[in-house]
C-alpha positions as CSV (number, residue, x, y, z in Angstrom):
1,X,156.7,126.1,13.8
2,X,157.4,129.7,14.7
3,X,159.9,131.4,12.2
4,X,163.2,132.5,13.7
5,X,163.3,136.0,15.0
6,X,166.2,138.2,13.9
7,X,167.6,139.8,17.0
8,X,168.2,143.0,15.1
9,X,164.4,143.5,15.0
10,X,164.2,144.0,18.8
11,X,164.8,147.8,18.5
12,X,161.6,148.0,16.4
13,X,159.6,147.8,19.6
14,X,161.1,151.3,20.4
15,X,161.4,152.6,16.8
16,X,157.8,152.0,15.7
17,X,156.3,154.2,18.6
18,X,159.0,156.8,18.1
19,X,158.4,157.1,14.4
20,X,154.7,157.3,15.0
21,X,155.2,160.1,17.6
22,X,157.4,162.0,15.2
23,X,154.9,161.6,12.3
24,X,152.0,162.9,14.4
25,X,153.9,166.0,15.4
26,X,154.0,166.9,11.7
27,X,150.7,165.4,10.5
28,X,147.7,167.0,12.3
29,X,144.8,165.0,10.8
30,X,142.3,163.3,13.1
31,X,142.0,160.0,11.3
32,X,145.8,159.6,11.0
33,X,146.2,160.4,14.7
34,X,143.7,157.8,15.8
35,X,145.1,155.2,13.4
36,X,148.7,155.7,14.5
37,X,147.8,156.1,18.2
38,X,145.9,152.8,18.2
39,X,148.0,151.0,15.6
40,X,151.3,151.3,17.4
41,X,150.4,149.5,20.6
42,X,148.5,146.9,18.5
43,X,151.7,146.2,16.5
44,X,153.7,145.9,19.7
45,X,151.1,143.4,21.1
46,X,151.4,141.3,18.0
47,X,155.2,141.4,18.1
48,X,155.1,140.4,21.8
49,X,152.9,137.4,20.9
50,X,155.4,136.4,18.3
51,X,158.2,136.7,20.8
52,X,156.3,134.6,23.3
53,X,155.9,131.8,20.8
54,X,159.5,132.1,19.8
55,X,160.8,131.9,23.4
56,X,159.2,128.4,23.7
57,X,162.3,127.1,22.0
58,X,164.9,129.9,22.5
59,X,164.9,131.2,26.1
60,X,166.8,134.5,25.5
61,X,167.2,136.7,22.5
62,X,169.9,139.5,22.5
63,X,171.1,142.2,20.1
64,X,174.0,144.6,20.5
65,X,172.9,147.7,18.7
66,X,175.5,148.8,16.0
67,X,177.5,145.6,16.4
68,X,179.7,147.0,19.1
69,X,181.3,144.8,21.8
70,X,178.7,143.1,23.8
71,X,179.7,144.7,27.1
72,X,180.0,148.2,25.6
73,X,177.0,148.2,23.2
74,X,173.4,149.2,23.9
75,X,171.9,145.8,24.5
76,X,168.3,144.8,23.7
77,X,167.4,141.5,25.5
78,X,164.2,139.6,25.3
79,X,163.0,136.6,27.2
80,X,159.6,135.2,28.2
81,X,159.2,137.7,31.0
82,X,159.9,140.8,28.9
83,X,157.6,139.4,26.2
84,X,154.8,139.0,28.7
85,X,155.4,142.5,30.0
86,X,155.4,143.9,26.4
87,X,152.1,142.2,25.7
88,X,150.3,143.3,28.9
89,X,151.5,146.9,28.7
90,X,150.7,147.2,25.0
91,X,147.1,145.9,25.7
92,X,146.6,148.3,28.6
93,X,148.0,151.2,26.4
94,X,145.6,150.3,23.6
95,X,142.6,150.3,26.0
96,X,143.7,153.6,27.5
97,X,144.3,155.1,24.1
98,X,140.8,154.1,22.9
99,X,139.4,155.7,26.0
100,X,141.3,159.0,25.3
101,X,140.0,159.0,21.8
102,X,136.4,158.4,23.0
103,X,136.6,161.2,25.6
104,X,138.1,163.6,23.2
105,X,141.3,164.1,25.1
106,X,143.2,162.7,22.2
107,X,142.3,165.9,20.3
108,X,144.5,168.0,22.6
109,X,147.6,169.1,20.9
110,X,150.4,166.6,21.2
111,X,148.5,164.0,23.3
112,X,148.8,161.2,20.7
113,X,152.6,161.7,20.1
114,X,153.2,162.0,23.8
115,X,151.4,158.7,24.5
116,X,153.5,157.0,21.8
117,X,156.7,158.5,23.2
118,X,155.7,157.2,26.6
119,X,155.1,153.7,25.1
120,X,158.5,153.8,23.4
121,X,160.2,154.5,26.7
122,X,158.3,151.6,28.4
123,X,159.3,149.2,25.6
124,X,162.9,150.3,25.8
125,X,163.0,149.9,29.6
126,X,161.5,146.4,29.3
127,X,164.1,145.3,26.7
128,X,167.2,146.9,27.9
129,X,170.1,144.9,29.3
130,X,172.0,147.8,30.7
131,X,171.4,149.9,33.9
132,X,172.4,153.2,32.3
133,X,170.1,152.7,29.4
134,X,167.4,151.7,31.9
135,X,167.8,155.2,33.4
136,X,167.6,156.7,29.8
137,X,164.4,154.8,28.9
138,X,162.9,155.7,32.3
139,X,163.6,159.4,31.5
140,X,162.0,158.9,28.0
141,X,158.9,157.7,29.8
142,X,158.9,160.6,32.2
143,X,159.3,163.5,29.8
144,X,156.0,162.9,28.0
145,X,154.3,162.1,31.3
146,X,155.1,165.6,32.6
147,X,153.5,167.1,29.5
148,X,150.5,164.7,29.7
149,X,149.7,165.9,33.3
150,X,149.8,169.5,32.1
151,X,147.6,168.9,29.1
152,X,144.9,166.8,30.8
153,X,144.8,168.2,34.3
154,X,142.7,171.1,35.7
155,X,144.3,174.0,37.5
156,X,143.6,172.3,40.8
157,X,145.1,169.0,39.5
158,X,148.2,170.8,38.3
159,X,149.1,171.9,41.8
160,X,149.1,168.2,42.9
161,X,150.8,167.2,39.7
162,X,153.8,169.0,40.8
163,X,154.3,166.3,43.4
164,X,154.6,163.7,40.6
165,X,157.3,165.9,38.9
166,X,159.3,166.5,42.0
167,X,159.3,162.9,43.2
168,X,160.3,161.6,39.8
169,X,163.0,164.2,39.3
170,X,164.5,163.4,42.7
171,X,164.3,159.6,42.2
172,X,165.8,159.9,38.7
173,X,168.7,161.8,40.2
174,X,169.2,159.0,42.8
175,X,168.8,156.4,40.1
176,X,171.6,158.0,38.0
177,X,173.8,158.3,41.1
178,X,173.3,154.6,41.8
179,X,174.1,153.7,38.3
180,X,177.3,155.7,38.6
181,X,178.2,154.0,41.9
182,X,177.7,150.6,40.2
183,X,180.0,151.5,37.4
184,X,182.6,152.9,39.8
185,X,182.6,149.6,41.8
186,X,182.0,147.0,39.1
187,X,183.5,148.7,36.0
188,X,180.3,147.9,34.1
189,X,176.6,148.6,34.1
190,X,175.7,145.7,31.8
191,X,173.3,143.5,33.7
192,X,174.7,140.2,32.3
193,X,178.2,141.3,33.3
194,X,176.8,142.1,36.8
195,X,175.5,138.5,37.3
196,X,176.1,137.5,40.9
197,X,178.0,140.7,41.6
198,X,175.7,141.7,44.4
199,X,176.5,138.5,46.4
200,X,180.2,138.6,45.7
201,X,181.1,142.2,46.5
202,X,179.5,144.2,49.4
203,X,180.4,147.6,47.8
204,X,178.8,146.7,44.5
205,X,175.8,145.4,46.5
206,X,175.5,148.7,48.3
207,X,175.6,150.5,44.9
208,X,172.9,148.3,43.5
209,X,170.7,148.9,46.6
210,X,170.8,152.7,45.7
211,X,169.4,151.8,42.2
212,X,166.8,149.5,43.8
213,X,165.8,152.3,46.3
214,X,165.1,154.7,43.5
215,X,163.0,152.1,41.6
216,X,161.1,151.3,44.9
217,X,160.2,155.0,45.3
218,X,159.0,155.1,41.6
219,X,157.0,152.0,42.3
220,X,155.3,153.4,45.3
221,X,156.7,151.2,48.1
222,X,156.1,152.0,51.8
223,X,157.3,154.2,53.4
224,X,157.8,156.4,50.3
225,X,154.4,155.6,48.8
226,X,152.1,158.5,49.8
227,X,152.9,160.5,46.7
228,X,151.3,157.9,44.5
229,X,147.7,158.0,45.6
230,X,147.9,161.8,45.7
231,X,149.7,162.4,42.4
232,X,148.2,159.8,40.0
233,X,144.6,161.0,40.4
234,X,145.9,164.6,39.6
235,X,145.4,163.8,35.9
236,X,142.5,162.4,33.9
237,X,141.4,158.8,34.3
238,X,142.7,157.8,30.9
239,X,146.2,159.1,31.7
240,X,146.1,157.6,35.2
241,X,145.3,154.2,33.6
242,X,148.4,154.7,31.5
243,X,150.6,155.6,34.4
244,X,149.3,152.7,36.5
245,X,150.0,150.1,33.9
246,X,153.3,151.6,32.7
247,X,155.3,153.7,35.2
248,X,154.7,151.6,38.3
249,X,155.0,148.2,36.6
250,X,158.2,149.1,34.7
251,X,159.8,150.0,38.1
252,X,158.7,146.6,39.6
253,X,159.9,144.7,36.5
254,X,163.3,146.4,36.8
255,X,163.5,145.4,40.5
256,X,162.7,141.8,39.6
257,X,165.3,141.8,36.9
258,X,168.1,143.4,38.9
259,X,167.5,141.3,42.0
260,X,167.4,138.0,40.1
261,X,170.5,138.7,38.0
262,X,172.8,140.6,40.4
263,X,171.8,139.0,43.7
264,X,170.3,135.6,42.9
265,X,169.0,133.9,46.0
266,X,171.2,135.9,48.4
267,X,169.6,139.1,49.4
268,X,171.7,140.9,52.1
269,X,168.9,143.2,53.0
270,X,166.2,140.5,53.1
271,X,164.8,141.3,56.6
272,X,164.4,145.0,55.9
273,X,163.0,144.3,52.4
274,X,160.5,141.8,53.8
275,X,159.3,144.2,56.5
276,X,158.8,147.0,54.0
277,X,157.0,144.8,51.5
278,X,154.6,143.4,54.1
279,X,153.9,147.0,55.3
280,X,153.2,148.0,51.7
281,X,150.6,145.2,51.4
282,X,148.8,146.2,54.6
283,X,149.1,150.0,54.4
284,X,147.7,150.2,50.9
285,X,144.8,147.9,51.7
286,X,143.6,149.7,54.8
287,X,144.2,153.2,53.5
288,X,141.6,152.5,50.8
289,X,138.8,153.1,53.4
290,X,139.9,156.7,53.9
291,X,139.5,157.8,50.3
292,X,137.0,160.4,49.3
293,X,137.3,159.9,45.6
294,X,137.1,156.7,43.6
295,X,140.4,157.1,41.9
296,X,142.1,157.9,45.2
297,X,140.9,154.6,46.5
298,X,142.3,153.0,43.4
299,X,145.6,154.7,44.1
300,X,145.8,153.1,47.5
301,X,145.0,149.7,45.9
302,X,147.9,150.3,43.5
303,X,150.1,150.6,46.6
304,X,148.9,147.3,48.1
305,X,149.3,145.7,44.7
306,X,153.0,146.8,44.6
307,X,153.5,144.9,47.9
308,X,151.8,141.8,46.6
309,X,154.0,141.8,43.5
310,X,157.2,142.3,45.4
311,X,156.3,139.5,47.8
312,X,157.4,137.1,45.1
313,X,161.0,138.5,45.5
314,X,160.8,138.3,49.3
315,X,160.1,134.6,49.2
316,X,162.3,134.1,46.1
317,X,161.3,130.6,45.0
318,X,160.2,129.4,41.6
319,X,156.6,129.3,42.9
320,X,156.7,132.7,44.5
321,X,158.3,134.4,41.4
322,X,155.7,132.8,39.2
323,X,152.9,134.0,41.6
324,X,154.5,137.5,41.6
325,X,154.6,137.8,37.9
326,X,151.0,136.5,37.6
327,X,149.9,139.0,40.1
328,X,151.6,141.8,38.2
329,X,149.8,140.7,35.0
330,X,146.5,140.6,36.8
331,X,147.0,143.9,38.5
332,X,147.7,145.7,35.2
333,X,144.5,144.3,33.6
334,X,142.2,144.8,36.6
335,X,143.4,148.3,37.5
336,X,143.1,149.4,33.9
337,X,139.5,148.2,33.9
338,X,138.6,150.0,37.1
339,X,140.3,153.3,36.2
340,X,138.8,153.4,32.8
341,X,135.3,152.6,34.1
342,X,135.7,155.2,36.8
343,X,136.8,157.6,34.0
344,X,133.5,156.9,32.2
345,X,131.6,157.8,35.3
346,X,133.6,161.0,35.8
347,X,133.2,162.0,32.1
348,X,129.4,161.6,32.3
349,X,128.6,162.9,35.7
350,X,131.5,165.4,36.0
351,X,133.0,164.1,39.3
352,X,134.5,161.1,40.9
353,X,133.8,162.2,44.5
354,X,132.0,159.7,46.6
355,X,129.8,162.3,48.1
356,X,128.5,163.4,44.7
357,X,127.6,159.9,43.3
358,X,124.9,157.6,44.6
359,X,122.2,155.2,43.4
360,X,124.3,154.1,40.4
361,X,123.3,150.4,40.8
362,X,119.8,151.4,39.6
363,X,120.9,154.1,37.1
364,X,124.0,152.4,35.6
365,X,123.6,148.7,36.2
366,X,126.2,147.7,33.5
367,X,128.7,150.2,34.7
368,X,128.4,149.0,38.2
369,X,128.6,145.3,37.1
370,X,132.0,146.1,35.6
371,X,133.1,148.0,38.7
372,X,132.0,145.1,40.9
373,X,134.0,142.6,38.9
374,X,137.0,144.8,39.0
375,X,136.7,145.1,42.8
376,X,136.3,141.3,43.0
377,X,139.6,141.0,41.1
378,X,141.5,143.3,43.5
379,X,140.2,141.4,46.5
380,X,141.0,138.0,44.9
381,X,137.5,136.6,44.2
382,X,136.2,134.5,41.3
383,X,135.5,134.8,38.4
384,X,138.5,137.1,37.9
385,X,142.2,136.7,37.6
386,X,142.8,138.1,41.1
387,X,141.9,134.8,42.6
388,X,144.8,133.0,41.0
389,X,147.3,135.7,41.9
390,X,146.3,135.5,45.6
391,X,146.2,131.7,45.6
392,X,149.7,131.6,44.1
393,X,151.1,133.9,46.8
394,X,149.4,131.9,49.5
395,X,150.8,128.7,48.1
396,X,154.3,130.2,48.0
397,X,153.9,131.4,51.6
398,X,152.8,127.9,52.7
399,X,155.7,126.4,50.9
400,X,158.0,128.7,52.8
401,X,156.4,127.6,56.1
402,X,157.0,124.0,55.5
403,X,160.3,124.0,53.7
404,X,162.1,127.3,54.5
405,X,161.8,130.3,56.9
406,X,158.6,129.5,58.8
407,X,158.4,133.0,60.4
408,X,158.7,134.7,57.0
409,X,156.1,132.3,55.5
410,X,153.6,132.9,58.3
411,X,154.1,136.7,58.1
412,X,153.6,136.7,54.3
413,X,150.5,134.4,54.5
414,X,148.9,136.6,57.3
415,X,149.7,139.8,55.4
416,X,148.0,138.6,52.2
417,X,144.9,137.3,54.1
418,X,144.6,140.4,56.3
419,X,145.2,142.8,53.4
420,X,142.5,141.0,51.4
421,X,140.0,141.7,54.2
422,X,141.2,145.3,54.4
423,X,140.8,145.8,50.7
424,X,137.3,144.2,50.9
425,X,136.2,146.6,53.6
426,X,137.6,149.6,51.8
427,X,136.2,148.7,48.4
428,X,132.9,147.8,50.0
429,X,132.7,151.3,51.3
430,X,133.4,152.7,47.9
431,X,130.8,150.4,46.4
432,X,128.2,151.3,49.0
433,X,128.6,155.0,48.3
434,X,128.4,154.6,44.6
435,X,125.8,151.9,44.2
436,X,123.3,152.5,46.9
437,X,121.6,155.5,48.5
438,X,119.1,157.9,47.0
439,X,118.8,158.4,43.3
440,X,120.8,161.3,42.1
441,X,118.6,164.3,41.2
442,X,121.4,166.9,40.9
443,X,125.1,166.7,40.1
444,X,128.0,169.1,40.2
445,X,130.2,168.7,37.2
446,X,133.8,169.9,37.7
447,X,134.8,173.0,35.9
448,X,137.5,172.1,33.4
449,X,139.8,174.9,34.7
450,X,139.2,175.1,38.4
451,X,138.1,171.5,39.1
452,X,135.1,172.8,41.0
453,X,131.6,173.1,39.8
454,X,128.1,174.3,40.8
455,X,125.2,172.0,41.5
456,X,122.9,171.5,38.5
457,X,119.8,169.4,37.9
458,X,120.6,166.0,36.6
459,X,118.6,165.2,33.3
460,X,117.1,161.8,33.2
461,X,118.7,161.1,29.8
462,X,122.3,161.4,31.2
463,X,123.8,158.0,31.1
464,X,127.3,156.6,30.6
465,X,127.5,155.9,26.9
466,X,128.2,152.2,26.0
467,X,131.2,153.2,23.9
468,X,132.8,154.9,27.0
469,X,132.2,151.7,29.0
470,X,133.7,149.5,26.3
471,X,137.5,149.8,27.2
472,X,137.0,149.1,30.9
473,X,134.6,146.2,30.1
474,X,137.1,144.8,27.6
475,X,139.8,144.7,30.2
476,X,137.7,143.1,32.9
477,X,136.6,140.5,30.2
478,X,140.3,139.9,29.7
479,X,140.7,139.3,33.5
480,X,137.8,136.8,33.4
481,X,139.4,135.1,30.4
482,X,142.6,134.8,32.4
483,X,140.7,133.3,35.2
484,X,139.0,130.7,32.9
485,X,142.1,130.0,30.9
486,X,144.7,129.9,33.7
487,X,145.7,126.4,32.5
488,X,146.8,127.8,29.2
489,X,148.4,131.0,30.6
490,X,150.1,129.6,33.7
491,X,152.8,127.6,31.8
492,X,154.0,130.8,30.0
493,X,154.1,132.6,33.3
494,X,156.1,129.7,34.9
495,X,158.5,129.8,31.9
496,X,158.9,133.5,32.5
497,X,159.9,132.9,36.1
498,X,162.3,130.2,35.0
499,X,163.9,132.4,32.5
500,X,164.3,135.2,35.1
501,X,166.0,132.9,37.6
502,X,168.1,131.1,35.0
503,X,170.9,133.7,35.0
504,X,173.3,131.5,33.1
505,X,171.1,131.5,30.0
506,X,170.7,135.3,30.2
507,X,174.5,135.8,30.5
508,X,175.3,133.4,27.7
509,X,172.9,135.1,25.3
510,X,174.1,138.6,26.1
511,X,177.9,138.4,26.5
512,X,178.7,134.7,25.7
């Protein structure tokens, strides 16, 4: 039997990384930095596992910080979905942190505390039950992200990194305006108090749409998606892996939560939303083929992944929401593996450009095996978790065809299938450039300040160290474990979808 969890402990998911960040600003000793940087996400993962076990019997856990009135307080709310997100984001943060330590980027001044501060913002955003505090925690995520781009980017990358700053400053402003509109129309920004408000009041629904619009831009949804595959590769692979797993997925989680609580099964903008989601699926998939760098291709795959995840809300059934959450979990894991493995190649050979890398299937068979499995996962092939994510979405689309809106169901099914083919073609092009061709005899490592380097002879002993491959390999192994153990994992994902859609339990736990 799982011991009862004191709701007052929920803020520790934020406090622990914050205290770790504060400590590392003062203590500048390498062993301490590594221990705290890796220990904090590990503790969060263990805490998330405890919450997952506890939520088997108690669906929702809520705590009003300071004991203030439930509607006025800063609420921390946990259910199975938030616990799943805490676990997955903590594991991806741990893998990226290990990679940063191995590449030496963690030695840069303030990188460890900035990563912990980013993690604290993510945990706060996942546990908050209040729209204004969602904005606050998103800003807590963004502030260290701006600094991480500056610390880990080249001069060339910094120019593109400004796009990340500008987009997020603009969308944060829109988000805050939307939260103000919600408060002005509904007299509250507490999510539980807003239950069903989007379906009852058109003015409140319009205010909530402004909030969702800002989150959609942050998530990288078409037609406001092009910044993502340009800006994310502007930093190092380790930091991009963090951004992929944290920034984008927190925005998508917030969209799921707001739609489920405030709108329920009545989406007034369903047609427009469906068209944009289907376009996101297709545009991201087919844009992959135009990429000239490996991580740019991964950026486009992030866009199509956003569409697949949001498809669960378009169909909005128990099955589709379960499939959407499962796809979100799979995408965090698989994308982390691919980005970290790509980072290992870049760190060794000095570039991630497709015209500078070739013949790696013979030179780096283990690295390319991990890359191949990661690409299998994005396309939806066994033995990876991507298969079950795609199967779930196809089942939900088929269910919609037979028992709901047949046009929507067919459109969703065709989009998923066609996008899978598009992703396969794009990733096949990336694989062909990397794996085959002539053996590399020269390479042009990027200069750390300009991002451009001169051609140099490639020594035969240059190989990707196994320790650099380990984080990416561990994440793809986790994806394969999810494939093999889907019978164990799927019930928890299904409970997460049930908790999300059971608004009454959420409201009861938060405001009574």
